[in-house]
C-alpha positions as CSV (number, residue, x, y, z in Angstrom):
1,M,93.4,70.0,109.1
2,D,95.9,70.9,111.8
3,L,94.7,73.3,114.5
4,L,97.8,75.3,114.3
5,E,97.6,75.8,110.5
6,P,95.6,78.9,109.5
7,D,92.5,78.5,107.5
8,Y,92.6,80.7,104.3
9,S,89.4,79.4,102.8
10,P,86.8,82.1,102.0
11,D,84.2,82.7,104.7
12,P,80.8,81.7,103.4
13,D,79.2,84.3,105.7
14,S,81.3,87.2,104.2
15,D,79.2,89.7,102.4
16,E,82.2,91.3,100.5
17,E,81.6,89.8,97.0
18,T,78.2,88.4,96.7
19,V,75.3,88.7,94.2
20,R,72.7,91.0,95.8
21,P,69.2,90.1,94.3
22,G,66.1,91.3,96.0
23,P,63.1,93.6,95.5
24,F,63.4,97.0,93.9
25,W,62.6,98.9,97.1
26,R,65.6,97.3,98.8
27,H,67.9,98.4,96.0
28,A,66.5,101.9,96.1
29,L,66.8,102.1,99.8
30,W,70.5,101.0,99.6
31,V,71.3,103.5,96.8
32,T,69.7,106.3,98.8
33,G,71.3,105.4,102.1
34,V,74.8,105.1,100.6
35,T,74.5,108.4,98.8
36,A,73.0,110.3,101.7
37,T,75.7,109.0,104.0
38,A,78.6,109.9,101.6
39,V,77.3,113.4,100.9
40,A,76.7,114.0,104.6
41,V,80.2,112.8,105.5
42,G,81.7,114.9,102.7
43,W,79.9,117.9,104.1
44,V,80.9,117.3,107.7
45,T,84.5,116.8,106.9
46,S,84.6,120.0,104.9
47,L,83.0,122.2,107.6
48,F,86.3,123.6,108.6
49,R,86.7,125.0,105.1
50,I,83.2,126.4,104.8
51,G,82.5,127.7,108.3
52,S,82.6,131.1,109.7
53,E,86.0,132.7,110.0
54,Q,85.6,133.2,113.8
55,Y,85.6,129.4,114.2
56,G,88.8,128.5,112.3
57,L,90.4,129.1,108.9
58,P,88.8,131.5,106.5
59,P,86.7,129.8,103.8
60,A,88.7,128.5,100.9
61,A,86.2,129.7,98.4
62,S,83.1,131.8,98.4
63,G,79.7,130.8,97.0
64,A,76.6,128.8,97.8
65,L,77.0,125.2,99.1
66,W,73.5,123.9,98.1
67,P,74.1,123.6,94.4
68,Y,77.2,121.4,95.0
69,L,75.5,119.2,97.6
70,A,72.5,118.7,95.2
71,A,74.8,118.0,92.3
72,W,76.7,115.4,94.2
73,A,73.6,113.9,95.6
74,A,72.3,113.3,92.1
75,I,75.7,112.1,90.9
76,G,76.0,109.8,93.9
77,L,72.6,108.3,93.2
78,V,73.6,107.4,89.7
79,V,77.0,106.0,90.7
80,A,75.4,103.9,93.5
81,A,72.6,102.7,91.1
82,V,75.1,101.6,88.5
83,L,77.1,99.6,91.1
84,R,74.0,98.1,92.7
85,A,72.5,97.1,89.3
86,A,75.7,95.2,88.5
87,A,75.8,93.7,92.0
88,A,72.3,92.4,91.6
89,K,73.5,90.3,88.6
90,V,77.1,89.4,89.3
91,P,79.3,89.5,92.4
92,V,80.9,92.9,92.7
93,Y,83.6,93.6,95.3
94,A,82.5,96.2,97.8
95,P,80.0,98.2,95.7
96,G,78.9,100.3,98.7
97,R,82.4,101.3,99.6
98,I,83.2,102.3,96.0
99,A,80.0,104.3,95.6
100,A,80.5,106.0,98.9
101,A,84.2,106.8,98.2
102,L,83.5,108.3,94.8
103,T,80.6,110.4,96.1
104,Y,82.5,111.5,99.2
105,L,85.6,112.6,97.2
106,G,83.5,114.6,94.8
107,T,81.5,116.2,97.6
108,R,84.6,117.0,99.6
109,L,86.5,118.5,96.7
110,S,83.5,120.5,95.5
111,L,82.8,122.1,98.8
112,G,86.4,123.0,99.6
113,W,87.3,124.2,96.1
114,R,83.9,125.3,94.6
115,P,84.7,124.7,90.9
116,E,82.8,125.9,87.9
117,A,80.1,123.8,86.3
118,P,82.3,122.2,83.6
119,V,84.8,121.0,86.2
120,V,82.0,119.5,88.2
121,A,80.7,117.8,85.1
122,A,84.2,116.4,84.4
123,M,84.4,115.2,88.0
124,A,81.0,113.5,87.6
125,A,82.2,111.9,84.4
126,V,85.2,110.5,86.1
127,A,83.1,109.1,89.0
128,L,80.7,107.4,86.5
129,I,83.5,106.0,84.4
130,A,85.2,104.6,87.5
131,A,82.0,102.9,88.6
132,G,81.5,101.6,85.0
133,V,85.1,100.2,85.0
134,W,84.6,98.6,88.4
135,C,81.4,96.9,87.1
136,A,83.2,95.9,83.9
137,L,85.9,94.2,85.9
138,A,83.4,92.3,87.9
139,L,81.6,91.2,84.7
140,R,84.9,90.2,83.1
141,S,86.1,88.2,86.1
142,R,82.7,86.5,86.2
143,Q,83.1,85.5,82.5
144,R,86.7,84.2,83.1
145,A,85.9,82.2,86.1
146,P,85.8,78.5,85.6
147,R,82.4,76.9,85.5
148,E,81.5,74.3,88.0
149,G,81.6,70.7,86.7
150,T,84.0,71.5,83.8
151,T,87.6,70.8,83.4
152,A,90.5,72.8,81.9
153,G,90.7,70.4,78.9
154,Q,87.1,70.7,77.9
Protein backbone atom coordinates (compact mmCIF):
# COMPACT_ATOMS: atom_id res chain seq x y z
CA MET A 1 0.00 0.00 0.00
CA ASP A 2 1.27 3.42 -0.96
CA LEU A 3 1.87 5.86 1.89
CA LEU A 4 0.06 8.65 0.05
CA GLU A 5 -3.02 6.54 -0.61
CA PRO A 6 -5.67 6.87 2.13
CA ASP A 7 -6.74 3.76 3.99
CA TYR A 8 -10.52 3.32 3.90
CA SER A 9 -10.62 0.00 5.70
CA PRO A 10 -12.71 -0.09 8.88
CA ASP A 11 -10.86 0.49 12.11
CA PRO A 12 -10.94 -2.68 14.22
CA ASP A 13 -10.78 -0.55 17.39
CA SER A 14 -13.89 1.41 16.41
CA ASP A 15 -16.80 0.90 18.78
CA GLU A 16 -19.41 2.26 16.36
CA GLU A 17 -21.07 -0.97 15.28
CA THR A 18 -20.13 -3.93 17.42
CA VAL A 19 -21.96 -6.59 19.38
CA ARG A 20 -22.03 -5.59 23.03
CA PRO A 21 -22.29 -8.76 25.12
CA GLY A 22 -21.68 -8.69 28.81
CA PRO A 23 -23.23 -9.16 32.23
CA PHE A 24 -26.70 -7.84 32.98
CA TRP A 25 -25.44 -5.19 35.41
CA ARG A 26 -23.35 -3.60 32.64
CA HIS A 27 -26.38 -3.37 30.34
CA ALA A 28 -28.52 -1.93 33.16
CA LEU A 29 -25.85 0.63 34.02
CA TRP A 30 -25.54 1.66 30.35
CA VAL A 31 -29.32 2.02 29.95
CA THR A 32 -29.58 4.07 33.14
CA GLY A 33 -26.64 6.29 32.25
CA VAL A 34 -27.82 7.04 28.72
CA THR A 35 -31.33 7.83 29.93
CA ALA A 36 -30.23 10.00 32.86
CA THR A 37 -27.85 11.94 30.65
CA ALA A 38 -30.45 12.55 27.94
CA VAL A 39 -33.14 13.66 30.40
CA ALA A 40 -30.68 15.93 32.22
CA VAL A 41 -29.47 17.54 28.98
CA GLY A 42 -33.08 17.97 27.83
CA TRP A 43 -33.92 19.69 31.11
CA VAL A 44 -30.83 21.94 31.03
CA THR A 45 -31.37 23.03 27.44
CA SER A 46 -34.98 23.95 28.15
CA LEU A 47 -34.25 26.00 31.27
CA PHE A 48 -34.67 29.27 29.41
CA ARG A 49 -38.28 28.25 28.65
CA ILE A 50 -39.14 27.07 32.15
CA GLY A 51 -37.24 29.51 34.34
CA SER A 52 -38.41 32.58 36.16
CA GLU A 53 -39.57 35.55 34.09
CA GLN A 54 -37.00 37.83 35.71
CA TYR A 55 -34.15 35.81 34.15
CA GLY A 56 -35.30 35.70 30.55
CA LEU A 57 -38.30 34.89 28.44
CA PRO A 58 -41.61 34.17 30.11
CA PRO A 59 -42.36 30.46 30.43
CA ALA A 60 -43.85 28.97 27.28
CA ALA A 61 -46.39 26.92 29.22
CA SER A 62 -47.48 26.61 32.81
CA GLY A 63 -47.62 23.47 34.85
CA ALA A 64 -45.44 21.06 36.79
CA LEU A 65 -42.20 19.76 35.30
CA TRP A 66 -41.74 16.60 37.35
CA PRO A 67 -44.43 14.50 35.62
CA TYR A 68 -42.78 15.16 32.25
CA LEU A 69 -39.29 14.42 33.57
CA ALA A 70 -40.51 11.19 35.17
CA ALA A 71 -42.41 10.15 32.05
CA TRP A 72 -39.43 10.70 29.78
CA ALA A 73 -37.10 8.96 32.21
CA ALA A 74 -39.35 5.88 32.02
CA ILE A 75 -39.74 6.14 28.24
CA GLY A 76 -35.99 6.64 27.84
CA LEU A 77 -35.28 3.55 29.92
CA VAL A 78 -37.48 1.44 27.65
CA VAL A 79 -36.03 2.91 24.45
CA ALA A 80 -32.45 2.42 25.66
CA ALA A 81 -33.23 -1.10 26.87
CA VAL A 82 -34.66 -2.08 23.47
CA LEU A 83 -31.61 -0.75 21.66
CA ARG A 84 -29.16 -2.31 24.11
CA ALA A 85 -30.92 -5.69 23.95
CA ALA A 86 -30.57 -5.69 20.18
CA ALA A 87 -26.96 -4.51 20.43
CA ALA A 88 -26.19 -7.45 22.72
CA LYS A 89 -27.15 -9.86 19.93
CA VAL A 90 -26.26 -8.14 16.64
CA PRO A 91 -24.18 -5.11 15.67
CA VAL A 92 -26.34 -1.98 15.96
CA TYR A 93 -25.01 1.34 14.71
CA ALA A 94 -24.76 3.93 17.52
CA PRO A 95 -27.42 2.62 19.93
CA GLY A 96 -26.40 5.10 22.62
CA ARG A 97 -26.71 8.12 20.37
CA ILE A 98 -30.08 6.98 19.05
CA ALA A 99 -31.47 6.31 22.55
CA ALA A 100 -30.11 9.61 23.86
CA ALA A 101 -31.43 11.58 20.88
CA LEU A 102 -34.94 10.14 21.12
CA THR A 103 -35.09 10.70 24.88
CA TYR A 104 -33.58 14.19 24.63
CA LEU A 105 -36.03 15.28 21.93
CA GLY A 106 -39.02 14.02 23.88
CA THR A 107 -37.85 15.68 27.09
CA ARG A 108 -37.06 18.96 25.38
CA LEU A 109 -40.38 19.13 23.54
CA SER A 110 -42.40 18.13 26.60
CA LEU A 111 -40.80 20.66 28.92
CA GLY A 112 -41.12 23.53 26.49
CA TRP A 113 -44.60 22.71 25.24
CA ARG A 114 -46.18 20.74 28.15
CA PRO A 115 -48.59 18.64 26.07
CA GLU A 116 -51.52 16.66 27.43
CA ALA A 117 -51.15 12.97 28.33
CA PRO A 118 -52.40 11.56 24.98
CA VAL A 119 -49.82 13.62 23.10
CA VAL A 120 -47.05 12.45 25.42
CA ALA A 121 -48.22 8.87 24.85
CA ALA A 122 -48.10 9.43 21.08
CA MET A 123 -44.59 10.88 21.39
CA ALA A 124 -43.56 7.84 23.44
CA ALA A 125 -45.02 5.52 20.81
CA VAL A 126 -43.08 7.31 18.08
CA ALA A 127 -39.84 7.00 20.09
CA LEU A 128 -40.42 3.29 20.70
CA ILE A 129 -41.33 2.65 17.07
CA ALA A 130 -38.21 4.51 15.93
CA ALA A 131 -36.05 2.39 18.25
CA GLY A 132 -37.77 -0.76 17.01
CA VAL A 133 -37.23 0.18 13.38
CA TRP A 134 -33.56 0.94 14.10
CA CYS A 135 -33.17 -2.52 15.65
CA ALA A 136 -35.06 -4.17 12.78
CA LEU A 137 -32.71 -2.52 10.29
CA ALA A 138 -29.74 -3.90 12.21
CA LEU A 139 -31.29 -7.37 12.27
CA ARG A 140 -32.11 -7.21 8.57
CA SER A 141 -28.61 -6.09 7.59
CA ARG A 142 -27.23 -8.89 9.74
CA GLN A 143 -29.35 -11.44 7.86
CA ARG A 144 -28.43 -10.03 4.45
CA ALA A 145 -24.68 -9.92 5.15
CA PRO A 146 -22.71 -12.61 3.34
CA ARG A 147 -21.50 -15.41 5.59
CA GLU A 148 -17.80 -16.00 5.92
CA GLY A 149 -16.52 -18.88 3.85
CA THR A 150 -19.40 -18.85 1.34
CA THR A 151 -19.44 -17.59 -2.19
CA ALA A 152 -22.18 -15.85 -4.13
CA GLY A 153 -22.93 -18.93 -6.24
CA GLN A 154 -23.56 -21.28 -3.32
